[in-house]
C-alpha positions in Angstrom: -10.8 -21.6 6.2 -8.2 -20.2 3.8 -6.0 -17.5 5.2 -3.3 -15.4 3.4 -0.7 -13.5 5.4 1.3 -10.8 3.6 4.6 -9.5 5.0 5.1 -6.1 3.4 8.8 -5.5 3.9 11.0 -2.7 2.6 12.5 -4.6 -0.3 10.2 -7.6 -0.7 6.5 -8.5 -0.2 6.0 -12.1 0.9 2.8 -14.2 0.7 1.9 -17.3 2.8 -1.4 -18.9 2.0 -2.7 -21.6 4.4 -5.7 -23.8 4.9 -6.9 -23.9 8.5 -8.3 -27.2 9.6 -9.1 -28.5 13.1 -6.2 -30.9 13.0 -3.6 -28.5 11.6 -2.5 -25.5 9.5 -1.4 -26.6 6.0 0.6 -24.4 3.7 -0.9 -24.1 0.2 1.2 -21.4 -1.5 4.3 -19.2 -0.9 5.3 -16.4 -3.1 7.6 -13.3 -3.0 7.8 -10.3 -5.1 10.2 -7.4 -5.1 8.4 -4.2 -4.0 11.3 -1.8 -3.5 9.5 0.6 -1.1 12.8 2.3 -0.7 12.9 3.2 -4.4 13.7 6.9 -4.6 15.4 6.9 -1.2 14.4 6.4 2.5 16.4 9.2 4.0 13.9 12.0 3.4 11.2 10.1 5.4 8.8 9.6 2.5 7.7 6.7 0.3 8.3 8.0 -3.2 5.8 8.1 -6.0 8.0 5.5 -7.8 7.8 3.2 -4.7 4.0 3.6 -4.6 4.0 2.2 -8.1 6.5 -0.7 -7.5 4.6 -1.7 -4.3 1.2 -1.6 -6.2 2.7 -3.9 -8.9 4.0 -6.3 -6.2 0.6 -6.4 -4.5 -1.1 -6.9 -7.8 1.2 -9.9 -8.5 0.5 -11.3 -5.0 -3.3 -11.0 -5.3 -3.1 -12.7 -8.7 -1.1 -15.6 -7.1 -3.8 -15.9 -4.4 -6.5 -16.2 -7.0 -4.4 -18.8 -8.9 -4.1 -20.8 -5.7 -7.9 -20.9 -5.2 -8.4 -17.7 -3.3 -8.5 -16.7 0.4 -11.3 -16.2 2.8 -9.2 -13.6 4.6 -6.1 -11.6 3.8 -4.0 -10.3 6.6 -1.3 -7.8 5.7 1.5 -6.5 8.0 3.7 -3.6 7.0 7.0 -3.0 8.7 9.9 -0.5 8.8 9.5 1.5 5.6 5.8 2.1 6.1 5.8 2.7 9.9 8.7 5.2 9.6 7.4 7.1 6.6 5.6 10.4 7.0 3.2 9.4 4.3 2.7 5.9 5.6 -1.0 6.4 6.2 -1.3 7.7 2.6 0.3 4.5 1.4 -1.9 2.2 3.4 -5.0 4.2 2.3 -3.9 4.0 -1.4 -3.3 0.2 -1.2 -6.7 -0.3 0.5 -8.4 1.6 -2.3 -6.7 -0.4 -5.0 -6.9 -3.8 -3.5 -9.4 -3.7 -0.6 -6.7 -4.8 1.9 -6.5 -3.4 5.4 -2.8 -3.1 6.1 -1.7 -3.4 9.8 1.4 -1.2 10.4 3.2 -2.9 13.2 5.8 -1.6 15.6 9.4 -2.9 15.7 8.7 -4.7 18.9 5.6 -6.5 17.3 7.7 -7.4 14.3 10.4 -8.9 16.5 7.7 -10.9 18.4 6.3 -12.3 15.1 9.8 -13.2 14.0 10.4 -15.0 17.3 7.2 -17.1 16.9 8.0 -17.9 13.3 11.6 -19.1 14.1 10.3 -21.2 17.1 7.9 -23.0 14.6 10.9 -24.1 12.6 13.4 -25.3 15.2 13.6 -28.9 16.5 13.2 -29.4 20.2 16.9 -30.2 20.8 17.9 -26.8 19.5 15.3 -25.0 21.7 16.7 -26.7 24.8 20.5 -26.3 24.0 20.8 -22.9 25.7 19.9 -19.3 25.1 19.3 -18.3 21.5 20.0 -15.1 19.6 17.7 -14.5 16.7 18.2 -12.0 13.9 16.1 -11.0 10.9 17.9 -8.7 8.5 15.5 -6.5 6.7 15.7 -3.6 4.2 14.5 -1.0 6.7 15.3 -2.5 10.1 17.0 -5.5 11.7 15.2 -7.3 14.5 17.0 -9.1 17.3 15.5 -11.4 19.9 17.1 -13.3 22.7 15.2 -16.3 24.0 15.6 -19.2 26.4 14.0 -21.5 23.9 10.5 -21.0 25.4 9.9 -17.3 25.8 11.4 -13.9 24.8 14.0 -12.6 27.2 14.7 -9.4 25.2 13.9 -8.0 21.8 14.6 -4.9 19.9 14.3 -3.5 16.4 17.1 -1.4 15.0 16.5 1.0 12.1 19.7 -0.1 10.3 18.3 -2.3 7.5 20.3 -3.0 4.4 18.4 -0.7 2.1 18.9 2.2 4.5 22.5 1.3 5.0 23.1 1.0 1.2 21.7 4.5 0.8 23.8 5.9 3.7 27.1 4.2 2.6 26.8 4.9 -1.1 29.6 3.1 -2.8 30.7 1.6 -6.1 30.7 -2.2 -6.5 32.7 -4.2 -5.2 32.4 -2.9 -1.7 35.6 -0.9 -0.9 37.4 -2.1 2.2 37.2 1.3 3.9 33.5 1.5 3.4 33.0 -2.0 4.8 35.0 -1.0 7.9 33.0 2.2 8.3 29.8 0.4 7.9 30.8 -2.3 10.5 32.0 0.4 12.9 28.7 2.4 12.6 26.6 -0.8 13.2 28.7 -1.8 16.1 27.9 1.5 17.8 24.2 1.3 17.0 24.1 -2.2 18.5 25.5 -1.3 21.9 22.1 -2.2 23.6 22.4 -5.6 22.0 25.9 -6.2 23.1 24.9 -5.6 26.8 22.2 -8.2 26.5 24.5 -10.7 24.8 26.9 -10.3 27.7 24.0 -10.8 30.2 22.5 -13.9 28.5 25.4 -15.5 26.7 23.5 -17.1 23.8 25.1 -20.3 22.4 22.9 -20.6 19.3 22.6 -17.8 16.6 19.6 -18.2 14.3 19.2 -15.9 11.2 15.7 -16.0 9.7 14.5 -15.6 6.1 15.7 -13.0 3.6 19.5 -12.8 3.6 19.9 -16.0 5.5 17.9 -17.9 3.0 20.3 -16.6 0.4 23.3 -17.6 2.5 21.8 -21.1 2.7 21.2 -21.3 -1.0 24.7 -20.1 -1.9 26.3 -22.5 0.5 24.1 -25.5 -0.1 22.7 -25.1 -3.6 19.8 -27.4 -4.5 19.3 -28.3 -0.9 15.7 -29.6 -0.3 13.5 -26.8 1.1 11.4 -29.3 3.1 13.5 -28.8 6.2 12.7 -25.3 7.6 16.2 -24.9 9.1 19.8 -25.5 8.3 22.9 -25.4 10.4 25.5 -23.2 8.6 29.1 -24.2 9.0 31.0 -21.2 10.3 34.1 -21.9 8.1 31.9 -22.0 5.0 30.2 -18.7 6.1 33.6 -17.1 6.4 34.7 -18.3 3.0 31.4 -17.1 1.5 31.8 -13.7 3.1 35.3 -13.2 1.5 33.8 -14.2 -1.9 31.0 -11.8 -1.6 33.3 -8.9 -0.5 35.4 -9.3 -3.6 32.4 -9.6 -6.0 30.5 -7.2 -8.2 26.8 -7.4 -9.0 27.2 -9.3 -12.2 29.5 -11.9 -10.5 26.9 -12.3 -7.7 24.1 -12.7 -10.2 26.0 -15.7 -11.7 26.4 -17.4 -8.4 24.3 -20.6 -8.1 21.6 -20.0 -5.5 21.8 -16.2 -5.6 18.4 -14.4 -5.4 18.2 -11.5 -7.8 16.2 -9.6 -5.1 19.2 -9.8 -2.8 22.1 -9.0 -5.2 22.4 -5.3 -4.2 22.2 -5.9 -0.4 23.8 -9.3 0.3 27.3 -8.0 0.7 26.3 -5.5 3.5 24.2 -8.3 5.0 27.3 -10.5 5.1 29.4 -7.8 6.7 26.6 -7.3 9.3 26.3 -11.0 10.0 30.1 -11.4 10.4 30.0 -8.4 12.9 27.4 -10.2 15.0 29.1 -13.6 14.8 32.5 -12.1 15.8 30.9 -10.3 18.8 28.7 -13.2 20.0 30.9 -16.1 19.2 28.0 -18.6 19.1 28.6 -22.4 19.3 26.2 -23.0 16.4 24.9 -20.8 13.5 21.6 -21.7 12.0 19.3 -20.5 9.2 15.5 -20.6 9.6 13.2 -20.4 6.6 10.4 -19.1 8.9 10.0 -15.5 10.0 7.3 -12.9 10.3 4.6 -14.4 8.0 4.9 -17.9 9.6 4.8 -16.3 13.1 1.7 -14.3 12.2 0.0 -17.3 10.7 0.7 -19.5 13.7 -0.8 -16.8 16.0 -3.9 -16.5 13.8 -4.3 -20.2 13.7 -4.1 -20.6 17.4 -6.8 -17.9 17.9 -9.0 -19.5 15.2 -8.8 -22.8 17.1 -9.7 -21.1 20.3 -12.4 -18.7 19.2 -13.4 -19.6 15.6 -12.5 -16.1 14.6 -9.6 -14.4 12.7 -9.1 -10.7 13.4 -5.5 -10.1 12.4 -4.5 -8.8 15.8 -1.1 -9.7 17.1 
């Protein structure tokens, strides 16, 4: 059984294609394509006509990659913040189904956080899972998901609609990021995250894990040409601080020339760094770690477990 999972995020559409066998789930292909669902703006609550086009182009590229990799028996697609919050989200999913024959599951913020948790758990070694409570973060374009875990189960989770594409639109600025805008952005996010800070005080996480997206870029910038075989990497806090200062002082052209920089992240990585520093300064974790696994790996793991148990795949989470 060959299964493709699509994570349809605000900025990027991600593909994971796997082969289901009785003795395990084997990855066959991974692929990402800029989709820019926020093109034309997110503040008016609509996915723009331009974004319909860029998203269709991204899905077309993904479906072509699936065919190149031998096809899939089932394609499971999950849409997140941009689609679930859009007034024309149903029009979008209907349009994509008509074009590509894909049934898109629009998931809640809580469901998204749950899938991210499962994905991260698939990546971490046992010694990290048992070291103490864990704070998990996935920085997205439309929303940011936080999970607190004891290494076995979810203690608390929440999605905050303060993703970097939304924040880039709200805090419109020239490049490099002005100091006063960085301060205003951090102050705004600090206020929005009050529910998180209460839970952090309650559970005192010692490990902070950032998944996929921006954290993949942090890893690539800090440890260029690192082997991708290990699905996690401990990030040295001193190096993270130095990278943060470099990113703050950079313009887009300078960032593009940095070894390891993803062109998809160029416009959002500075805000993501400010956001990450805010969380690190408040939480003061003993260890900071990057996980290459997130929503698509979590969804795939759940689907594989259900297939092993029932012999069926329905895409439900």
